[in-house]
C-alpha positions in Angstrom: 191.8 -28.5 -64.6 193.3 -29.4 -61.3 197.2 -29.9 -61.6 199.0 -33.3 -61.0 202.1 -34.1 -58.9 204.6 -34.8 -60.9 206.1 -37.3 -58.7 203.8 -38.9 -56.0 205.9 -41.3 -53.4 204.4 -43.8 -51.0 207.4 -43.8 -48.7 206.1 -47.0 -47.0 203.1 -49.9 -46.2 200.5 -46.9 -46.3 197.6 -49.6 -45.6 195.4 -48.0 -48.7 193.3 -50.3 -50.7 194.4 -51.1 -53.8 191.9 -49.6 -55.6 193.0 -46.0 -53.9 196.6 -46.9 -54.8 195.1 -47.3 -58.7 193.4 -44.0 -58.7 196.7 -42.2 -57.5 197.8 -42.2 -61.0 195.0 -40.1 -61.8 196.6 -37.3 -59.9 200.1 -38.0 -60.5 202.6 -38.2 -63.6 204.5 -40.8 -61.7 203.8 -42.9 -58.7 206.3 -45.0 -56.6 204.9 -47.5 -54.6 207.1 -49.2 -51.7 205.1 -51.5 -49.7 207.5 -51.9 -46.6 209.2 -49.6 -43.8 212.4 -48.2 -44.5 215.3 -49.0 -42.0 216.7 -45.9 -42.1 216.8 -42.2 -42.6 218.6 -42.2 -45.8 216.5 -44.7 -47.0 213.4 -42.7 -46.6 215.1 -39.6 -48.6 216.4 -42.1 -51.0 212.9 -43.4 -51.7 211.4 -39.5 -51.6 214.4 -38.4 -54.2 212.7 -35.8 -56.3 208.7 -36.2 -55.6 206.6 -33.4 -54.9 204.2 -35.3 -53.2 204.6 -38.0 -50.5 202.3 -40.5 -48.3 203.2 -41.9 -45.3 201.9 -44.0 -42.7 202.2 -43.6 -38.7 205.4 -46.0 -38.5 207.9 -44.0 -40.5 209.4 -41.0 -38.9 209.5 -37.6 -41.7 211.9 -35.7 -39.5 212.9 -32.1 -39.9 216.6 -33.5 -41.7 214.6 -35.7 -43.8 212.2 -32.5 -44.9 215.4 -30.0 -45.3 216.8 -32.9 -47.9 214.0 -33.3 -50.1 213.6 -29.7 -52.0 210.4 -30.5 -54.3 208.1 -31.5 -51.6 205.0 -29.1 -51.4 202.7 -32.0 -49.8 203.1 -34.9 -47.3 199.4 -37.0 -46.9 199.9 -38.7 -43.3 197.8 -41.8 -43.9 196.6 -41.9 -39.8 195.9 -39.4 -37.6 196.8 -36.1 -36.7 196.6 -34.3 -33.7 199.3 -32.4 -32.6 202.9 -32.1 -33.7 204.3 -33.5 -30.5 202.3 -36.6 -31.6 203.2 -36.7 -35.2 205.9 -38.7 -36.9 205.8 -35.6 -39.2 208.0 -32.4 -38.4 204.9 -30.2 -38.6 207.4 -27.3 -37.9 209.5 -27.7 -40.8 206.9 -28.6 -43.4 205.6 -25.1 -42.1 208.8 -23.9 -42.4 209.2 -24.8 -46.2 205.6 -24.2 -47.2 204.8 -27.9 -47.3 201.0 -28.7 -46.4 200.5 -31.9 -44.2 197.4 -33.2 -43.9 196.0 -35.9 -41.5 192.9 -37.8 -41.0 190.6 -38.7 -38.1 187.7 -40.9 -36.9 188.2 -44.0 -39.7 188.9 -46.4 -36.6 187.2 -45.9 -34.0 184.1 -48.2 -34.4 186.3 -50.7 -34.1 187.9 -49.4 -31.1 184.7 -49.3 -29.3 183.8 -53.0 -30.2 187.0 -54.3 -28.6 187.0 -52.5 -25.6 183.5 -53.5 -25.0 184.1 -57.4 -25.8 186.8 -57.3 -23.7 185.0 -55.9 -20.8 182.1 -58.2 -21.0 184.7 -61.4 -21.2 186.8 -60.3 -18.4 183.5 -59.4 -16.4 182.2 -62.8 -16.9 184.9 -64.8 -17.2 184.6 -65.7 -20.2 188.0 -66.1 -20.9 190.7 -67.1 -18.7 190.5 -64.3 -16.6 187.6 -62.9 -14.6 188.0 -59.8 -12.9 185.3 -60.6 -9.3 185.2 -63.9 -7.5 181.7 -64.2 -9.4 180.6 -63.2 -12.9 179.6 -59.6 -13.1 177.4 -57.5 -15.3 178.9 -54.1 -16.9 175.4 -52.3 -15.8 175.5 -49.8 -13.1 179.2 -50.2 -13.5 181.2 -47.0 -13.7 183.1 -45.9 -16.6 185.7 -43.7 -16.5 187.0 -42.3 -19.9 190.2 -40.1 -20.0 189.8 -38.5 -23.6 186.7 -36.9 -24.6 187.4 -37.3 -28.3 185.9 -38.9 -31.4 186.4 -42.2 -29.6 185.7 -41.1 -26.3 182.3 -40.4 -27.2 181.3 -43.0 -29.2 182.5 -45.1 -26.3 180.3 -43.2 -23.6 177.0 -43.4 -25.8 178.0 -47.4 -26.3 178.9 -47.8 -22.8 175.3 -46.1 -21.5 173.3 -49.0 -23.9 174.6 -51.3 -21.6 173.6 -49.1 -18.6 176.8 -48.3 -17.5 177.3 -44.9 -15.6 179.4 -42.6 -17.7 181.9 -40.2 -16.2 184.9 -38.3 -18.3 188.0 -36.2 -17.8 189.2 -33.7 -21.2 191.1 -30.4 -21.2 187.9 -29.2 -22.5 184.5 -30.0 -21.2 182.8 -31.4 -23.8 178.8 -30.0 -23.4 177.4 -31.8 -26.1 178.7 -35.0 -24.1 177.1 -34.0 -20.9 173.5 -33.7 -22.8 173.6 -36.8 -23.3 174.3 -38.3 -19.6 177.9 -38.5 -19.3 179.2 -36.2 -16.5 182.6 -34.3 -15.9 184.8 -34.9 -13.3 188.8 -33.9 -12.5 191.2 -36.4 -13.3 192.0 -37.5 -9.6 188.1 -37.3 -8.8 187.1 -40.0 -11.9 190.2 -42.0 -11.1 188.6 -42.7 -7.3 185.3 -42.9 -8.5 185.3 -45.1 -11.9 185.4 -48.9 -11.8 187.5 -48.8 -15.0 189.0 -46.2 -16.9 189.7 -46.0 -20.6 192.4 -43.6 -22.0 191.9 -41.9 -25.3 195.1 -39.9 -25.9 197.6 -38.4 -28.6 200.4 -40.5 -28.9 203.1 -39.5 -26.1 200.7 -38.2 -23.9 201.1 -39.5 -20.2 199.2 -39.1 -17.5 199.2 -41.3 -14.9 201.7 -41.6 -13.0 202.0 -43.1 -9.2 200.3 -40.6 -7.4 197.3 -40.9 -10.1 197.5 -45.0 -10.0 197.3 -44.4 -5.9 193.8 -42.1 -6.0 192.6 -45.3 -8.5 193.2 -48.0 -5.7 192.5 -51.4 -6.0 190.2 -53.7 -7.5 190.3 -51.6 -10.9 190.3 -52.2 -14.6 192.5 -49.7 -17.1 192.3 -50.3 -20.8 194.3 -48.3 -23.4 194.2 -48.4 -26.8 196.1 -45.4 -27.3 199.1 -45.3 -29.6 201.4 -46.1 -27.0 201.2 -45.9 -23.3 199.6 -43.2 -21.6 200.8 -43.8 -18.2 204.5 -44.1 -16.7 205.3 -48.0 -17.0 206.8 -48.6 -14.1 204.1 -46.6 -11.8 201.4 -49.2 -14.1 203.8 -52.7 -12.9 203.6 -51.7 -9.5 199.6 -50.9 -9.8 198.9 -53.8 -11.9 200.6 -56.3 -9.4 198.2 -55.4 -6.7 195.5 -58.1 -6.6 192.7 -57.4 -8.3 193.6 -55.0 -10.4 193.7 -55.5 -14.5 194.1 -54.4 -17.7 193.2 -54.4 -21.1 195.9 -53.5 -24.2 195.0 -53.9 -28.1 198.8 -53.8 -30.2 198.8 -50.1 -30.4 198.0 -49.5 -26.6 200.4 -51.7 -25.1 203.4 -51.0 -28.2 206.3 -51.5 -27.6 205.8 -53.8 -24.4 203.5 -56.6 -25.9 206.1 -59.3 -25.1 206.5 -58.3 -21.7 203.0 -57.6 -20.8 201.1 -60.6 -22.6 202.1 -63.3 -20.1 201.1 -61.1 -17.2 197.8 -63.0 -15.2 195.8 -59.7 -14.6 197.1 -57.7 -18.4 194.9 -59.0 -21.3 196.8 -58.2 -24.6 195.8 -59.0 -28.5 198.9 -59.3 -31.3 196.1 -57.1 -33.3 195.4 -53.2 -33.5 191.5 -53.5 -32.8 190.7 -50.0 -35.1 192.1 -51.6 -38.1 189.3 -53.5 -39.4 188.1 -54.0 -43.1 185.8 -51.0 -42.7 188.0 -48.5 -41.3 190.7 -49.2 -44.0 188.3 -48.2 -46.2 187.4 -45.5 -44.4 191.1 -44.4 -44.5 191.9 -45.1 -48.0 188.9 -42.3 -49.1 190.4 -40.0 -46.3 193.7 -40.1 -48.0 192.3 -39.9 -51.6 189.6 -36.9 -51.0 192.8 -34.9 -49.2 194.4 -35.2 -51.7 191.9 -34.0 -54.3 191.5 -31.1 -52.1 195.1 -30.2 -52.1 195.3 -30.1 -56.0 192.3 -28.4 -56.2 193.6 -25.7 -54.2 197.1 -25.2 -56.2 
């Protein structure tokens, strides 16, 4: 029979469904649930206490100091994506030093992100809101979409965009042969910026790819879309670019953190207070994957 956690702590508002939280009682002798976000490092350590398992959202950091001061920890379940340590809110290296298993999830909110991007592009192209890209309403058909970061979201966006008759180009650290087989064309980053009418970035948190030179390559009369976790470019370089006539940008709440208040009143920036990937279906997928990760860990230990 698989073991249970002695004490499993949801250290903040993990966003799990109630049914998933209820199910945790079958996976741990004791479950402690917090539904807010701790304001300090000391509060995080106090909440974890003697726990051997922790669940955490992307909003709370579990840094090296916290991990070192939680002697019983065996498992950290991230209720968010885990790409690499540089983009993670958990100190993976510190966890590895203490033989703590860290598991994240992925591919749970991409559908909502893709729908948001295309819906906002349609509204902007046709002037259905208070902003319009060109002097006359235009179609997306035959427009050139450049995708930077061809992971799950980028691939799904490419497939959806082709259904609208868009021409799709991409740049990624590694060539994506399967994407090329279905019609996406690879270009080096600066060539993509020059070629594309619309550029959508899909990169891990703390990844910055566009500065003054890149925005100069991009030129004017273009649209930049960002739904990554935070900016994927230098803020000041972007502001210089967006203030040139004819340029527009689209962000969801994640994409423009922490600059939402600054960006939302700009006449050519579209923003929302909603996270585009946080849909009912995405929360269901997140909950299933978090529980599956825990069950897999317990079955192996």
